[in-house]
N, C-alpha and C positions, 0 to 999 in steps of 0.2 A: 504494500500500500504506500503510495507516494505522498498524497496530501489528503487530509481529512478535516472536516469541520464538525465540531461538537456543540449542539444546541446554540447555534449562532443567531444573534439578533442584532438589529440596528434600529435604534429609536431616535426619532426627531421630534422636536417641540415646535408647535405653532403658537404664534402670539395672536390670540383672538380676544374677544370680549372676556372670555375665560380661558386662561392658559390650559392647553391640552397637549397631548402628544399622540404620535402614531408610529407604528412599526413599518418600516420599509421592507425589512426582512424579519421574520419571526420564527425562532426556535428551529433552525434548519440544521440537520445533520446529514453529511454527504461525504462519501469516500471516492477519491479519484485514484485509480490503480494504474501502475506502470503497464504499458503495452495495451491500454484500452482507451477508447474514445467515448466520452460521455457528452451527450447533447442536452442542453437545457433550453426548453422552449417556453413561450408565454407572451402575452400581450405587452405593449409598451406600458411602463409603470408598474409592472408586476413584481419588480425587485430583482430581476436577473442581473443587471449591471452592478447594483449595490452589492449583491452577493459575490460577484466576481472580484470587485474591488477589495472586499474583505479577505477573500481567499488569496489575493495577490499581495497582501501586506500594505495596501495603499489606504485602507480605511479601517480604523480601529473599531471593532465591534462593541456595542453596548454590553452585550452578554455573550458568553461562550468562548470557545478557543479554536484556533487553527493550528494544526500540527503538520509539519513537513518532515516525514520520517519520525524521529524522536524529538525534534526541535519544536518547542512552543514558539510559534512565529511572533506573537505579540508579547512574549516574555523577553525578547531581545531589546537591547538599546538601539538608538537610531542608526548608529554606525554599523552595527552587526546586521540589522534588518535591511539596510541598503545593500550591504554586501550579499546577503542571502538572495534578495530580489535580483541582483545583477547576475549572480552565478547560477542560481537554481531555478528561477522562474522566468519563463518567456511570456511576456504579456503583449497581446495584440490588441491595441485600443480601438474603440469605435471611431473616434475622431481623428483628425489630421495630426500627425506627430513628427513630421519631417523638419529638419533644420535647413532653412532656406539657403544658407551659404555653403552647404556641403553637397557633393554629388550623391547620387543614389548609392553607390558603393561605399562612400565615406559615411553616409547615414547608417548603413547596415553594420559597419565596423565600429561605430561610435561607442556602443555599450562596453565593448571589450577595452577600448582605449581609455574610457573613463575609469575602468578598474585597473589601469596601469599595464594592460596587456597590449601586444601588437595587433591582435585580431587575426582570425583565420581567414585569409583572403580566399584560399581554395574552397573552404566551406561556404563562404559568402557567395562566390560565383556559382557553386554547385546548386545552392538553393535558388538563386536568381534564375538559373537555367530551368530548374524544375517548375518554376512559376512563370516562365515565359517572358522574363524581363532582362535576360542576360545582355541584350544589346543596349540597355539603358544605363550601364555602369557609370558612364561619365556625364549623364544627363543631370541637370539641376531640377529640384522639385517643381519649380515653376513651369518646367517643360513637360511634366508628367500629368496624365489624366488622373481622375479620382481613383479609378480602378488600379492604375499602375502604382499610385501611392499606397494603396491598400496592400498590394502584393509586395511592395518594398518593405512595409512594416512587418509583414509575415516573414519575409526572408530575414529581417533583422532579428526577430525573436528566435527563429530556428538556428541561425548561425552561431548562437551562443551555446548550443547543445544543452539546453536546460533539462532538468528532470521533469518539469511540469510546464505545459503550454496552456495558457488561458486566453482564449480568443473571443473577443466581443464583436459579434456580427461580422465575421471575417469575409463574408460574401456580399455584404450590403451594397457595394458599388459595382458589382460584377455582372457581366452577361452570363448566359448559360454555359458557354464553353469554359470560361475562366472560373465560374462557380465549381464546375466539376473538377477542374485542375486543382483549385485550392483545397477542396474537400479531400481529394485523393492524396495530396501532399500531406495534409494533417493526419489522415489515416495512416499513411506510410511512416510518418514520424513516430506514431504509436507502435505499429506492428513491426517495423523493421529496426527502429532505433530504441524501442522500449520506453518511450516517453508516456507520461500520463497526459491526456489531452481533454480539455473541457472546451466545448464550443457553445457559446450563447447565441441563439439564432431565432429569427422569425421564419426562416426558410425551411419548409417541411422537407426539402431535399436533403438537408443535413442528417435527418434521421436515418437515411439509408446507409450512412457511413458509420453508424454508432454501434457500440456494444450495449450502451445503456441510454435510455431517453427518459427525461423527467420533464414535467410541466410545472411552471410556477404560476401562482395566482394569489394576488393580495398579499404578497410577501411570504407566502407559505409554499413549501415544496410538496407537490402532489405525489401520488403513487408512481412507481416506475412503470414506464410503458415498454412494450416489446417493440424493438426496431422494425421498421417496415421491410 
């Protein structure tokens, strides 16, 4: 088991006529296993991205714990948590995440360089080729389409060889051909490389590539579904 959440909740407060609060995520327990793809589906506002942010060490839960192996993620200090995120977790964000002054290849190598490493150029180029963007190594972000930027972000996460890949709507900007390409690459990262992969998606196509499919509603995790 690579990553697990135990009774994870995130509560927010609203300032209204009477102070009240609500749960964006409520009492979620979930295990992500090495070599498996888990797909989390649900409508916008159901808590999927909030849960992913807590699993990735980016958002401190109100209640519960996140474990990466035997490590209590939120028991780490800021420096140790940053190192763990850099070395062990590959996060593919939903929004734009490119540095405009760096080429596509430089963007992909940046996390390694921030950790004081040279970066694996061969691995970066291999993932770019798998995602169909190998010809864009020297292109600047302003020259790339939304779908190309999304695939660059995916290559950046994979090039770090993380234990866990957390992908937030990785096919959101893609046509059918590239949706299939990305989902195949993420599945191969699990099956061939032994990564634990979580895909948060509205796209029902993602379920075809999953070992486990869950649906989230109102911040709560529903029963496991059988993949299509």
